[in-house]
N, C-alpha and C positions, 0 to 999 in steps of 0.2 A: 504493499500500499504506499502510494506517495503521499507526502506532507506537504502543503503548501508552504512556499518559501516565506519567511518574515520580513517585511518590509521593514529595513533600519534607516534610520537618519544619523548622520556624522556631524555632528556640531565642532567646527574647530574655532576656539576661542583665543587661544594663545597667539602671541606675537612671535613669528618665526624669526625674527634679527635675533631676538634674546632667550630663546626658549625652544628646545628639540621637539617638544611634543608634535607639533603642526605635522613634521616629517614622520615621526612615530605613527600619527592618524592617518596618514597617506600610505604608508606601508602596510598597516593592519586593514585599512579598507581595501586594499587590492587583493589581501588574503580572503577577504569576505566575499568579493564579487568574484572571486576565482571558484569560491563554494558555492556559485550562482544563489546569493541572497542577494535580492533588490535593494542595491543602496542609493539613497541620494546623499549631497552634502550640503551643508550650509556654513558659508565662512563667515564669521562675526568681523567687525570693523577692525580689528586687532589682526586678524589673519588674512583679509582683504588683499593685502600686497602679494600674498602668493598668485593671486589672478592678474596681476599688473605687471609682475617682474619679467623681465627675459630669460632665459634659458641661462645666459651668463651672471645676471645678477641672481637668480636662485642659489648660486655658488656662494654666495656673501651671507645666506641665512644660516642659522643652527643647522647642522647634518645636510649640508646643500646638495650633497653629492646624492643623498636620498631623494631629495627634493625634485633633483635634475633628472634624476632616473625613472621616477613612479609617478610625478604628478602629473605630467601629459598623458599617460595612460588611466589613470584614475578620471580624469577630466574626459576623456573618451567614452569610458565604461560605465561610469554611475549613470544610473536613471535620469536624475536632475541633479543641476548644481545650482545653487543659489547663494546669494551674497546681500549683506548687510549693506543698504543705499547710506551714500554719506550727502551731507546737504552742502558741503563746500565743493569748488570745483578741483579736479584732478582727473587724472586718467582713469575711464571708465573700464573694467573687466572685458576683455574680449569672450571669455567663456563664463556662462552662467546667466541668470537673471535676477534682478534686484527682487527683493522679498523684506518688507519690513518686519519689524519684531513683533508686531501686533498679527499681520499675515501670517508669520511662522507658528505665533500661538494658536492660531485657529487651525493650522495644519498638523499640528503635533498627533492628535487624536487618530490621522490616517497612518499612522506607523505603529509597529508592533513593540519595536527597539528604539531606544536614542542611545548613542554612546557620545560622550564630551571629552574632548581633548582640549 
């Protein structure tokens, strides 16, 4: 008997410039996706720079080699990618869709599991 896959939401809150947790989150997320678990990702403001960084800039973050190797694959394989919109001007992420915290809150019941990094 097959069991339905549980929808999982990965929340990345930490700043990748000073914290290695975003890189670990991305590496772990790929393991879940490889196990055929439907996964969506939300980048909070502090981690949003992962979506605007060039490949070379990823190396400057904590565990940059992991980010450089795995982030592009995660962005391709995740069911959905969201990021917290900001009010100030700046570069917009090329991957993902803006989603306010209020919209995120309304969407949480749609997921079976939530993982926070």
